[in-house]
C-alpha positions as CSV (number, residue, x, y, z in Angstrom):
1,M,4.7,-40.7,-0.9
2,L,6.2,-37.6,0.7
3,A,4.2,-36.1,3.6
4,V,2.7,-32.2,3.2
5,S,3.3,-30.8,7.4
6,G,1.1,-28.5,9.2
7,R,-2.5,-27.9,8.6
8,A,-4.9,-30.0,6.5
9,A,-2.0,-31.4,6.0
10,L,-2.8,-34.5,2.6
11,P,-0.4,-36.9,0.8
12,W,1.3,-34.9,-2.3
13,A,2.2,-37.8,-4.7
14,L,5.1,-38.1,-7.2
15,L,3.8,-37.8,-10.4
16,V,5.1,-40.8,-13.0
17,A,6.8,-39.4,-16.3
18,G,4.2,-39.1,-19.8
19,C,1.2,-39.6,-17.4
20,A,-1.8,-38.0,-18.0
21,L,-3.5,-35.3,-15.5
22,A,-6.7,-33.9,-14.7
23,G,-7.7,-31.3,-12.9
24,R,-4.0,-29.8,-13.1
25,S,-3.8,-26.4,-11.7
26,E,-4.3,-23.7,-14.1
27,A,-2.3,-21.4,-15.5
28,P,-2.1,-17.9,-14.9
29,I,-4.5,-15.8,-18.0
30,S,-2.6,-13.1,-19.6
31,P,-4.3,-9.8,-18.6
32,T,-6.5,-7.6,-20.2
33,R,-6.4,-3.6,-20.7
34,A,-7.4,-1.3,-23.1
35,N,-5.8,-0.6,-25.5
36,D,-4.9,3.7,-24.0
37,F,-4.8,2.2,-19.9
38,R,-2.2,3.7,-18.3
39,S,-1.5,2.3,-14.7
40,A,-0.2,5.8,-13.6
41,E,-3.4,7.2,-13.9
42,V,-5.4,5.6,-11.3
43,R,-4.4,7.8,-8.1
44,Q,-7.3,7.4,-6.5
45,T,-10.5,5.0,-6.1
46,V,-13.2,3.0,-4.5
47,V,-12.8,-0.2,-4.0
48,L,-15.3,-4.2,-4.1
49,V,-14.3,-6.7,-2.3
50,R,-16.1,-9.7,-2.5
51,V,-14.6,-12.7,-1.0
52,V,-16.1,-16.3,-0.8
53,I,-15.2,-19.7,0.7
54,G,-16.0,-22.3,-0.7
55,A,-16.5,-25.4,1.7
56,T,-14.0,-27.6,0.2
57,A,-11.1,-24.9,1.1
58,G,-10.1,-27.0,4.7
59,L,-9.6,-23.7,6.5
60,S,-10.8,-23.8,10.0
61,E,-13.8,-21.8,11.0
62,R,-11.6,-19.0,13.0
63,E,-9.2,-18.8,9.4
64,R,-12.5,-18.4,7.1
65,K,-14.0,-15.9,9.4
66,E,-11.0,-14.1,9.5
67,A,-10.1,-14.9,5.7
68,P,-12.6,-12.0,4.3
69,A,-11.4,-8.9,6.6
70,R,-7.9,-10.5,6.1
71,Y,-7.9,-10.3,2.4
72,E,-8.7,-6.6,2.1
73,S,-6.8,-5.6,4.5
74,A,-4.0,-6.6,1.9
75,L,-5.5,-5.3,-0.7
76,L,-5.3,-1.3,0.7
77,E,-1.6,-1.7,2.0
78,G,-0.7,-2.8,-1.4
79,L,-2.9,-0.2,-3.3
80,D,-0.6,2.0,-0.2
81,A,2.3,0.9,-1.0
82,R,1.3,1.8,-5.1
83,A,0.4,5.5,-4.4
84,I,-3.4,4.6,-5.0
85,L,-5.3,6.6,-2.6
86,V,-8.5,4.5,-1.5
87,R,-11.7,6.7,-0.8
88,D,-14.2,4.4,-0.4
89,V,-14.3,0.4,0.4
90,R,-17.2,-1.8,0.1
91,S,-17.6,-5.6,1.2
92,V,-20.0,-7.3,-1.0
93,E,-21.3,-10.3,1.1
94,A,-20.5,-14.1,0.2
95,S,-24.2,-14.6,-0.6
96,A,-24.4,-11.7,-3.2
97,G,-23.5,-11.3,-6.8
98,V,-19.8,-10.0,-8.4
99,P,-20.2,-6.4,-8.2
100,D,-21.3,-4.9,-12.4
101,A,-19.4,-2.1,-13.5
102,R,-22.3,0.0,-13.2
103,A,-22.4,-0.1,-9.8
104,A,-18.8,0.6,-9.4
105,A,-18.9,3.3,-11.5
106,A,-21.6,5.1,-9.7
107,R,-20.0,4.6,-6.5
108,A,-16.9,5.9,-7.6
109,R,-18.7,9.3,-9.0
110,D,-20.6,9.2,-6.2
111,V,-17.4,9.6,-4.0
112,G,-16.1,11.5,-6.8
113,V,-13.1,10.1,-7.8
114,D,-12.4,8.2,-11.9
115,H,-12.1,5.0,-11.4
116,A,-13.2,2.1,-9.3
117,L,-11.2,-1.4,-8.6
118,V,-13.8,-4.5,-8.0
119,V,-12.1,-7.9,-6.5
120,S,-13.8,-11.3,-7.0
121,V,-12.2,-14.0,-5.0
122,R,-13.1,-17.7,-4.2
123,V,-11.1,-19.6,-1.8
124,E,-11.2,-23.5,-2.7
125,S,-9.6,-26.8,-3.0
126,S,-7.8,-28.0,-6.2
127,V,-5.0,-30.0,-8.0
128,V,-1.8,-28.1,-8.1
129,R,1.7,-29.5,-9.7
130,V,5.1,-27.2,-8.0
131,C,8.8,-28.8,-9.5
132,E,7.7,-29.2,-12.8
133,E,10.7,-28.6,-14.0
134,T,12.5,-30.9,-11.8
135,R,12.8,-34.8,-12.3
136,R,10.3,-35.6,-9.3
137,P,7.7,-33.2,-9.8
138,L,5.0,-33.6,-7.0
139,Q,1.5,-32.8,-7.2
140,G,-1.7,-33.0,-4.6
141,R,-4.6,-30.4,-3.0
142,A,-4.2,-27.1,-1.6
143,A,-5.9,-24.2,-1.3
144,V,-6.3,-21.5,-4.0
145,W,-7.0,-18.4,-4.1
146,R,-8.5,-17.7,-7.3
147,Q,-9.0,-13.6,-8.1
148,E,-10.4,-11.5,-10.6
149,G,-9.6,-7.7,-10.2
150,R,-11.1,-5.2,-12.4
151,V,-10.1,-1.3,-13.1
152,V,-13.5,0.4,-13.7
153,R,-13.5,4.3,-15.6
154,A,-16.4,6.2,-13.3
155,A,-16.8,8.1,-16.2
156,D,-19.3,5.4,-18.4
157,G,-18.7,2.0,-16.5
158,G,-15.7,1.2,-19.1
159,E,-13.4,-1.8,-18.2
160,R,-10.0,-0.4,-18.3
161,A,-7.9,-3.8,-17.1
162,R,-8.9,-7.0,-16.2
163,V,-7.1,-10.1,-14.4
164,E,-7.7,-13.0,-13.4
165,I,-4.6,-15.2,-11.3
166,A,-4.7,-18.1,-9.3
167,T,-2.7,-18.5,-6.1
168,P,-2.5,-21.6,-4.3
169,D,-1.3,-22.3,-0.7
170,V,1.5,-24.0,-0.6
171,E,5.3,-23.7,-0.1
172,A,7.9,-25.9,-2.3
173,D,11.6,-27.1,-2.0
174,C,12.3,-28.3,-5.4
175,E,15.9,-28.4,-4.9
176,G,17.9,-31.7,-3.4
177,A,17.2,-34.7,-4.7
178,R,13.6,-35.0,-2.5
179,P,11.5,-31.9,-3.2
180,S,8.8,-30.9,-0.8
181,A,5.7,-29.2,-0.5
182,R,3.9,-27.9,2.5
183,P,0.5,-25.3,3.1
184,R,2.1,-21.5,4.0
185,G,-0.8,-20.7,5.8
186,V,-3.7,-18.3,5.3
187,Q,-1.6,-15.3,5.6
188,A,1.3,-15.6,3.7
189,T,-1.0,-16.9,0.6
190,T,-3.1,-13.7,1.0
191,S,-0.5,-11.2,0.6
192,D,1.2,-13.1,-2.4
193,A,-2.4,-13.2,-3.9
194,V,-3.4,-9.6,-3.8
195,E,0.7,-9.0,-4.4
196,R,0.5,-11.0,-7.5
197,L,-3.2,-9.7,-8.9
198,L,-1.7,-6.1,-8.2
199,G,1.5,-7.0,-9.8
200,K,0.0,-7.7,-12.8
201,L,-3.8,-5.8,-12.8
202,F,-1.1,-1.8,-12.1
203,A,1.9,-3.0,-13.8
204,R,3.9,-0.3,-16.0
């Protein structure tokens, strides 16, 4: 057994060659987008974001409380880096449903921009595999940020682009004879998750 050090440490097991795995972490779903959508057309937007921390996420009480604001901050930084001006941000309570396209489009029209970005995030524990390209792959449980991002047109509520992606809280060292894995922490995972989401959503 290889031990994962750090917060919420859990054992990671070497996989036995040829064994079947139930519940392995999902591969990212390919982005879907309208044929005529170009990321450059989104220069100003409103943002609706909902973050749900599942009971199995393994975060401390403080991390659970700070996670929504931390995610929102990383999202705004990522949009700013892409020269997308955010005119309004709405945080949706975890107990509420995911904002629908019509509500997002209406908010964008109220603010006077052409698009809305709707982001839904759920953090929960799942089985993750790492170092699969090596002779000694590992598997274990880790917190996973599951994100869905949608670009909605204000004029008619039409969905212009959608991305679903899962990012695990795992830092793996696959070099050498003994691969290892450990949690990398909420801040690092949040930043990576947001960058991966925006990178696919606004790919040029």
